[in-house]
N, CA, C and O of each residue as an XYZ file, in Angstrom:
436
protein
N      88.726     89.425     99.729
C      89.819     89.005     98.866
C      91.026     88.627     99.714
O      91.246     89.168    100.798
N      91.777     87.711     99.204
C      92.933     87.218     99.931
C      94.160     88.073     99.624
O      94.297     88.615     98.528
N      95.039     88.183    100.600
C      96.244     88.994    100.419
C      97.188     88.399     99.387
O      97.984     89.131     98.800
N      97.126     87.098     99.148
C      98.006     86.491     98.146
C      97.692     87.011     96.746
O      98.550     86.957     95.865
N      96.476     87.512     96.527
C      96.112     88.088     95.250
C      96.347     89.593     95.223
O      96.620     90.160     94.166
N      96.242     90.238     96.373
C      96.358     91.693     96.415
C      97.796     92.191     96.396
O      98.072     93.224     95.786
N      98.715     91.495     97.039
C     100.098     91.964     97.135
C     100.773     92.055     95.768
O     101.382     93.085     95.479
N     100.699     91.024     94.903
C     101.319     91.176     93.583
C     100.679     92.299     92.763
O     101.379     93.031     92.063
N      99.378     92.436     92.844
C      98.709     93.504     92.093
C      99.089     94.871     92.652
O      99.227     95.835     91.899
N      99.257     94.954     93.953
C      99.672     96.224     94.543
C     101.072     96.608     94.070
O     101.326     97.771     93.755
N     101.975     95.640     94.019
C     103.337     95.954     93.579
C     103.361     96.376     92.121
O     104.117     97.276     91.757
N     102.553     95.748     91.280
C     102.468     96.161     89.873
C     101.855     97.551     89.779
O     102.311     98.371     88.982
N     100.831     97.828     90.576
C     100.175     99.137     90.546
C     101.120    100.254     90.976
O     101.149    101.315     90.353
N     101.884    100.024     92.027
C     102.834    101.039     92.496
C     103.913    101.294     91.441
O     104.297    102.439     91.199
N     104.394    100.223     90.822
C     105.406    100.374     89.779
C     104.865    101.170     88.606
O     105.551    102.053     88.091
N     103.647    100.872     88.175
C     103.047    101.604     87.056
C     102.836    103.077     87.408
O     103.023    103.951     86.561
N     102.452    103.350     88.642
C     102.235    104.732     89.047
C     103.552    105.504     89.092
O     103.615    106.651     88.649
N     104.604    104.880     89.626
C     105.878    105.570     89.746
C     106.576    105.757     88.399
O     107.201    106.791     88.166
N     106.475    104.770     87.518
C     107.193    104.846     86.245
C     106.437    105.649     85.192
O     107.033    106.431     84.451
N     105.126    105.453     85.128
C     104.356    106.035     84.036
C     103.309    107.041     84.479
O     102.724    107.721     83.636
N     103.055    107.156     85.771
C     101.984    108.016     86.238
C     100.621    107.401     85.965
O      99.603    108.091     86.020
N     100.596    106.120     85.676
C      99.368    105.397     85.353
C      98.794    104.823     86.635
O      99.409    103.964     87.266
N      97.618    105.296     87.020
C      96.973    104.805     88.234
C      95.862    103.848     87.814
O      94.903    104.278     87.172
N      95.961    102.576     88.154
C      94.911    101.626     87.789
C      93.573    102.040     88.390
O      93.480    102.362     89.574
N      92.548    102.024     87.557
C      91.239    102.499     87.988
C      90.527    101.513     88.909
O      89.889    101.915     89.883
N      90.637    100.238     88.603
C      89.926     99.232     89.382
C      90.860     98.067     89.695
O      92.007     98.023     89.249
N      90.342     97.144     90.463
C      91.093     95.933     90.776
C      91.343     95.116     89.516
O      92.385     94.475     89.380
N      90.392     95.142     88.602
C      90.496     94.372     87.364
C      91.028     95.212     86.210
O      90.605     95.013     85.071
N      91.919     96.120     86.462
C      92.496     96.956     85.417
C      93.240     96.071     84.411
O      93.958     95.156     84.815
N      93.079     96.330     83.100
C      93.703     95.451     82.103
C      95.230     95.425     82.165
O      95.839     94.395     81.878
N      95.849     96.532     82.532
C      97.308     96.555     82.618
C      97.792     95.690     83.775
O      98.734     94.912     83.626
N      97.153     95.826     84.911
C      97.536     95.046     86.084
C      97.260     93.565     85.843
O      98.064     92.715     86.227
N      96.134     93.250     85.211
C      95.829     91.855     84.909
C      96.849     91.266     83.940
O      97.307     90.139     84.130
N      97.210     92.026     82.895
C      98.178     91.526     81.909
C      99.542     91.313     82.553
O     100.193     90.301     82.296
N      99.980     92.246     83.381
C     101.274     92.100     84.049
C     101.270     90.927     85.012
O     102.233     90.162     85.068
N     100.201     90.784     85.763
C     100.099     89.682     86.721
C     100.090     88.334     85.998
O     100.765     87.396     86.421
N      99.330     88.241     84.914
C      99.258     86.997     84.147
C     100.597     86.679     83.483
O     101.020     85.523     83.463
N     101.267     87.704     82.936
C     102.568     87.486     82.293
C     103.605     87.008     83.304
O     104.410     86.130     82.992
N     103.599     87.565     84.492
C     104.535     87.122     85.526
C     104.218     85.708     85.999
O     105.120     84.908     86.245
N     102.935     85.413     86.122
C     102.530     84.082     86.577
C     102.891     83.012     85.540
O     103.368     81.935     85.898
N     102.663     83.309     84.258
C     102.971     82.329     83.214
C     104.456     82.277     82.881
O     104.980     81.212     82.555
N     105.143     83.418     82.961
C     106.531     83.487     82.539
C     107.533     82.996     83.563
O     108.640     82.599     83.198
N     107.177     83.012     84.817
C     108.123     82.579     85.852
C     108.589     81.139     85.675
O     109.790     80.886     85.773
N     107.696     80.181     85.419
C     108.190     78.802     85.224
C     109.043     78.648     83.961
O     109.858     77.729     83.880
N     108.868     79.523     82.987
C     109.634     79.390     81.748
C     111.117     79.664     81.945
O     111.941     79.133     81.200
N     111.473     80.473     82.923
C     112.880     80.807     83.124
C     113.571     79.905     84.141
O     114.786     79.988     84.317
N     112.813     79.052     84.806
C     113.418     78.085     85.714
C     114.154     77.022     84.908
O     113.805     76.756     83.758
N     115.152     76.426     85.501
C     115.964     75.432     84.786
C     115.127     74.257     84.291
O     115.284     73.816     83.153
N     114.260     73.762     85.126
C     113.447     72.614     84.719
C     112.009     73.017     84.428
O     111.106     72.185     84.501
N     111.789     74.284     84.099
C     110.436     74.770     83.846
C     109.811     74.193     82.601
O     108.623     73.871     82.607
N     110.572     74.050     81.530
C     110.075     73.461     80.288
C     111.158     72.562     79.703
O     112.314     72.606     80.123
N     110.774     71.762     78.747
C     111.755     70.909     78.073
C     112.702     71.730     77.209
O     113.808     71.280     76.908
N     112.289     72.919     76.808
C     113.157     73.788     76.001
C     114.421     74.148     76.788
O     115.498     74.281     76.207
N     114.290     74.303     78.105
C     115.454     74.623     78.932
C     116.402     73.434     79.070
O     117.604     73.616     79.268
N     115.868     72.227     78.968
C     116.683     71.026     79.128
C     117.267     70.571     77.786
O     118.436     70.195     77.702
N     116.437     70.610     76.742
C     116.856     70.185     75.397
C     116.752     71.403     74.474
O     115.686     71.647     73.909
N     117.817     72.161     74.313
C     117.753     73.456     73.614
C     117.273     73.419     72.162
O     116.695     74.401     71.698
N     117.490     72.326     71.430
C     117.074     72.330     70.026
C     115.553     72.350     69.870
O     115.056     72.589     68.770
N     114.800     72.101     70.955
C     113.335     72.144     70.889
C     112.803     73.550     70.645
O     111.645     73.703     70.257
N     113.615     74.574     70.862
C     113.144     75.941     70.631
C     112.909     76.229     69.155
O     112.261     77.217     68.813
N     113.431     75.373     68.276
C     113.249     75.553     66.837
C     111.988     74.872     66.313
O     111.649     75.022     65.140
N     111.303     74.138     67.155
C     110.059     73.474     66.761
C     108.935     74.508     66.787
O     108.818     75.251     67.761
N     108.103     74.579     65.743
C     107.007     75.561     65.708
C     105.997     75.339     66.826
O     105.869     74.234     67.354
N     105.290     76.391     67.176
C     104.342     76.309     68.286
C     103.098     75.498     67.940
O     102.382     75.078     68.849
N     102.818     75.264     66.672
C     101.630     74.505     66.301
C     101.820     72.996     66.459
O     100.856     72.237     66.351
N     103.044     72.559     66.710
C     103.305     71.134     66.910
C     102.702     70.713     68.256
O     102.906     71.384     69.267
N     101.955     69.591     68.262
C     101.397     69.131     69.534
C     102.496     68.883     70.573
O     103.522     68.268     70.281
N     102.259     69.370     71.774
C     103.224     69.205     72.844
C     104.170     70.375     73.022
O     104.974     70.384     73.954
N     104.089     71.366     72.140
C     104.966     72.537     72.247
C     104.331     73.573     73.165
O     104.141     74.725     72.776
N     104.007     73.158     74.377
C     103.310     74.055     75.296
C     104.198     75.190     75.783
O     103.711     76.298     76.011
N     105.487     74.936     75.944
C     106.400     75.995     76.390
C     106.473     77.129     75.390
O     106.512     78.299     75.774
N     106.492     76.796     74.120
C     106.557     77.818     73.076
C     105.250     78.606     73.015
O     105.265     79.824     72.836
N     104.119     77.912     73.164
C     102.820     78.592     73.175
C     102.713     79.528     74.372
O     102.204     80.642     74.254
N     103.191     79.073     75.514
C     103.163     79.906     76.718
C     104.062     81.123     76.541
O     103.694     82.224     76.948
N     105.228     80.941     75.943
C     106.139     82.065     75.710
C     105.520     83.086     74.766
O     105.701     84.289     74.959
N     104.794     82.632     73.750
C     104.126     83.565     72.838
C     103.030     84.344     73.557
O     102.846     85.536     73.309
N     102.300     83.670     74.450
C     101.266     84.365     75.216
C     101.887     85.386     76.162
O     101.362     86.489     76.311
N     102.998     85.032     76.800
C     103.694     85.967     77.691
C     104.194     87.177     76.902
O     104.101     88.307     77.381
N     104.718     86.954     75.706
C     105.172     88.052     74.854
C     104.012     88.989     74.514
O     104.160     90.210     74.558
N     102.850     88.405     74.173
C     101.674     89.210     73.849
C     101.197     90.012     75.063
O     100.863     91.190     74.935
N     101.164     89.378     76.236
C     100.744     90.068     77.456
C     101.722     91.182     77.833
O     101.304     92.249     78.283
N     103.015     90.937     77.652
C     103.988     91.969     78.006
C     103.904     93.156     77.055
O     104.179     94.287     77.456
N     103.531     92.917     75.807
C     103.320     94.037     74.888
C     102.133     94.880     75.327
O     102.155     96.104     75.193
N     101.089     94.228     75.854
C      99.923     94.970     76.350
C     100.312     95.839     77.532
O     100.009     97.032     77.543
N     100.985     95.259     78.538
C     101.259     96.049     79.737
C     102.396     97.029     79.549
O     102.695     97.795     80.465
N     103.035     97.033     78.407
C     103.987     98.091     78.088
C     103.340     99.160     77.212
O     103.657    100.342     77.342
N     102.428     98.750     76.313
C     101.824     99.684     75.370
C     100.843    100.645     76.046
O     100.896    101.849     75.795
N      99.962    100.141     76.888
C      98.926    100.979     77.489
C      99.516    102.095     78.365
O      99.103    103.244     78.211
N     100.457    101.816     79.271
C     101.038    102.924     80.050
C     101.812    103.927     79.187
O     101.798    105.124     79.471
N     102.484    103.447     78.140
C     103.206    104.375     77.264
C     102.241    105.288     76.521
O     102.535    106.467     76.329
N     101.094    104.763     76.099
C     100.078    105.605     75.477
C      99.553    106.627     76.476
O      99.259    107.764     76.110
N      99.436    106.223     77.734
C      99.006    107.148     78.786
C     100.021    108.285     78.947
O      99.639    109.447     79.092
N     101.299    107.950     78.922
C     102.344    108.974     79.034
C     102.293    109.922     77.843
O     102.405    111.136     78.013
N     102.126    109.385     76.651
C     102.072    110.230     75.455
C     100.892    111.188     75.488
O     101.040    112.363     75.154
N      99.723    110.703     75.886
C      98.565    111.595     75.956
C      98.720    112.615     77.076
O      98.275    113.755     76.942
N      99.348    112.216     78.180
C      99.569    113.163     79.280
C     100.552    114.257     78.856
O     100.383    115.415     79.237
N     101.572    113.907     78.074
C     102.524    114.918     77.619
C     101.903    115.864     76.601
O     102.226    117.051     76.572
N     101.017    115.341     75.773
C     100.358    116.188     74.790
C      99.397    117.144     75.479
O      99.344    118.327     75.143
N      98.645    116.640     76.431
C      97.663    117.485     77.109
C      98.241    118.192     78.324
O      97.534    118.958     78.979
N      99.485    117.958     78.637
C     100.192    118.547     79.777
C      99.398    118.375     81.069
O      99.158    119.333     81.803
N      99.002    117.145     81.323
C      98.325    116.781     82.563
C      99.248    115.827     83.304
O      99.616    114.775     82.783
N      99.613    116.197     84.509
C     100.511    115.356     85.295
C      99.807    114.907     86.545
O      98.956    115.618     87.079
N     100.152    113.744     87.009
C      99.599    113.204     88.228
C     100.351    113.822     89.409
O     101.545    113.576     89.581
N      99.671    114.606     90.203
C     100.327    115.305     91.323
C     100.525    114.401     92.539
O     101.120    114.823     93.531
N     100.036    113.173     92.473
C     100.211    112.246     93.593
C     101.671    111.871     93.804
O     102.072    111.576     94.930
N     102.467    111.876     92.749
C     103.845    111.416     92.879
C     104.846    112.557     92.829
O     106.053    112.312     92.836
N     104.381    113.794     92.779
C     105.286    114.938     92.780
C     105.400    115.471     94.205
O     104.400    115.820     94.831
N     106.616    115.527     94.702
C     106.846    115.991     96.057
C     107.623    117.289     96.019
O     108.619    117.396     95.304
N     107.188    118.262     96.768
C     107.902    119.556     96.846
C     108.543    119.724     98.192
O     109.185    120.743     98.447
């Protein structure tokens, strides 16, 4: 595997472990994949010339089903992916608090 694919996934994995105690099980973990995909798709949306919505603001009111509204469709997909990578670690935290199981990898004495 190439390092260009491993470094972003490693940074997402470390963040998830430090914030939520969620340790991704495999390289293809759904949380890491969702976060990586959301960052990859969402980055061009926030650039000034990333979409026509950034240049012509009234286009944000056009529904996503209109042909050519690719920026709006991409934003909806990014929103869905970000809900996934926020929901799964939070569920992990809730179950860990209920069962009182903590990840000792990040606790330092």
